[in-house]
N, C-alpha and C positions, 0 to 999 in steps of 0.2 A: 673491764667487761668480762662477763663470764666466758670461759674458754669453750664451753660445749654449745655448738650452735647447731645440734643434730635435728632440731625440729622448729623451724621458724627464726632461726639466727640468735645471736647473743642478746642479752637485755641486762638491765641493772635492777631487776625486781629485788633481789636479796639485798643490795646496797641500799635501796631506798627503804625497805622494811627495817633494816638495822638502823639507818639514819632516823627513823621515826621511833626508835626504841621498842619495836613490836617483835613478839616472837612469831614463829609460823602459825602457831595455834590462835594467837590473838588476831593476826591479819585474817586467817581463815574465818574466824568468828565475825569479824566485822564485814567481810565479803560474802558471808553466806556460803561457805564451802568448807572443805577439810584441810588440815595441815598437810596430808599427803599430797593434795592437789597443788597446794602453794609451793611444796618441795619440788614437784614435777615441773611447775612453771619456772621456778628459780633455776633448775638444772637443765632446762630445755627440753625435757622429756615430753612435755605437753606444750604446744604452741601457744605463745602469748598473743592470742588473737585480739581483733578488735573488741570482741565482746569482753574478754578478760581485761583489756586496757580500760574499757569503760567503767568496769566494776572496781578495779584496783586503784586507779589513778586518783579518784575522789577520796577514797579511804586513806590514801598515802599523802593526801593534800599536795598533789602535784598534777602534771599533765602526762597524757599518754606518751608524747614525744620525749619528755624528761625521762620516763621509765626506759624507753628504748635507746635512747642516745646519750644520756648524760649521768655519770656516776656522781652522786652527791658529795662524795669525798674529794672530788677534784675541784670544788667550788665552795666557798663559805656557805654554811647553812643560812645565815642572815640575807645573803645575796640571792639565794635561790628562793627564799620565802617572800622577800621584797618583789622579786620579778614575777613570781607566780601569782601574787595577790594584786599587782599593779594593772590598772587599765592602760589602754593604749597611749594616752597622753603622758601618764606616769612613767611608762616604760621609756618613751622618748626622752623624758627628763633625766632618767637614770643614765641612758646612754650619753646624753650631752654632758652630765656631771662627770661620768667616768672618763670621758675624752679630756676634760679640763684637768682632772686629777692626774692622768697619765701623760699629759702633754699633747694630746691630739686635738685637732680642730673639731669643734661642734658644727652642727648643720646650720 
């Protein structure tokens, strides 16, 4: 997590941008803003508000919650992408399969 939570709390925007192989300029172009704004959002100088989350999450092919709560470096990119693109039934199947693999009980 970014250490600076001066405006709206910490987030993982920078990690997600880097995970997707984008520069601040590229993300800014895709989101219709400037690289300066992206830098401010990453450093917490500008709040990563609901408006920004709605703009940035789809561009980064993730969800608002993932931007706020999960560093993509902490989980396999394949797992993140499978989960993000799975429907509710598929997500339950992923959970059940993971429980079998790690020795837990499925539902």
